N, C-alpha and C positions, 0 to 999 in steps of 0.2 A: 631626681630629673622629673621633672612639669612637664608634660609637651601642651604645647600653644592649643588655644581652643580649636584654631582652623586646622592643625594635623589630627584631631581630636576629631572634630566634625568629619574628615575627610576619610577616615578610620571604620567613622561610622557609618556613611555614606556605601563606603568600597564592600562593608559588609553587608550590607539591604543589597547592593547590584546583585551580588553572589549570589546570595539566597534568594531573590527574586527572579534569577536568573535560572538555577538550579530548578526551582518550583514551575518555569514559565514551558522548563524542557519535560518535564514531569506531566503537565499538561496535556501535551502536543501527541501521546502517546494516542495512536490509532488503535479503532479497533476490528476486529477482522469485519466487519461491512465494509469500514472506512477503507480500507488499506483494498475490497474488491474493489471500487468506486475508481479510487485515487491511481491504483494501478492499469482498469483498462481503461482510465481517463490517458495516462502516462503512454500508453502502447498506439493510442490512436495521435497521441499530438507529438509523436516521437519523441518524447522525455525520454530518452534511456539511464538516466541517473537516477532519474526517479522508479522506474523498472526496474533497473539494477537495485536500488535500496529494497525493494519488495517483494522481490524473488524468491524462493527458498532457496538455498545451497543443494538439497536435492533434488532441483531439477535438472543440474549441470549439464550430464549427458544427454537428460531429455530434450534439451534445448540446443543442444550444439546436433543431435543427431534428425532432429527433426527442422530447424532453420539454421543452423549454421551458429548464430548468436542471437543476443535479444534484439541487436538491433533487426537483422533476418523476420523475427515474427511482428516485431512494428512494422515493417515494409508491408505485412499482408494485412496487417490492422491499417494501416493508410492506405493501401490502395481502393477498402472499403469503405473510406472516410463517407462517401454519399451517403453512406447504409448504416451510418453513425447510431448504436441502439441507446434510449433512454435504459435506466435498472432503474427496476423496484426489488427490495431485499425482501421476503418471504418472511427466512428461518436463519436465524444465527446458533449457531449452541458450540458454545466453548470446554473440552474437556483437558482439562491440563495444560499443556502444550500442544493439543492442537485442537482444531474449530472446522468448521465447518460451515458454508454459507449457503444455503440457497436460496438464489435471487431467478428474474423473468425478463428478460432482455425482449426490448419492445424497437423495432424496425420500423422506420421509413412508408415500406413499403408494404406494411399490415403484417411481414414476419413476429410470430412470438416465439422466443425458446426461453425455455427451463432449464437452466444450470444448477448447476452443486459442484461450489470448490471447495476443493481442503489448502487447510494454512496452517505454520506449524509456528509459533514462537520460535526463534533465532537471536541470539543475542535482544533480548528485552522487546524485540519488534515482530509484530505478525506479518510473515511473506508467504506470498501465494506458492502452491506446488501443484504449478499446470498438468504436468503429468495423472495426476490425479483428477482433473477436470470432470465432469459429465452434462451431458448435455440433453436435452429430448424437443424435438420443434413438435408444437402443436400444430 
C-alpha cells in the first residue's frame, strides 16, 4: 500500500513540529538566577500561577504560617509596589539539586539590600524556597 505524497508530507511535518515543540520546551528552562527574577516580578504583579510554578513544595508550611497563601505573600509585595526594586544578581552557585543565588536589590528611595535565596530542582524546574531567604540591609 503506497501513501500519497500529501499524506507523506503531512506525516513529516507532524514529526518536525513535535520535535520542534519538545526542543523549544527544553530551551525554556530557566536558570536559578532567572527564576529569582521571574518569581519576584510575579509577586509584585500578582501573577499567582507563576509564583506557584516557581515556589518549592518545601515552602508550603512556611508560606501558610506567615502569609496564609502565596496570594497573601503577593499582597505584601503589592503594597510595596511603589518600592519595587531592580535586581542585580551577583553570584549563582549550583550543587546538584540545590542552588543559591546572591543578589542585590536597589529600591527607589536609595535602600540597598543584599539577599541570598535557596532554590531546589523539583520536577526539572528550579523553585524558590523562601523559608531559607536571608537579607542584609546595607
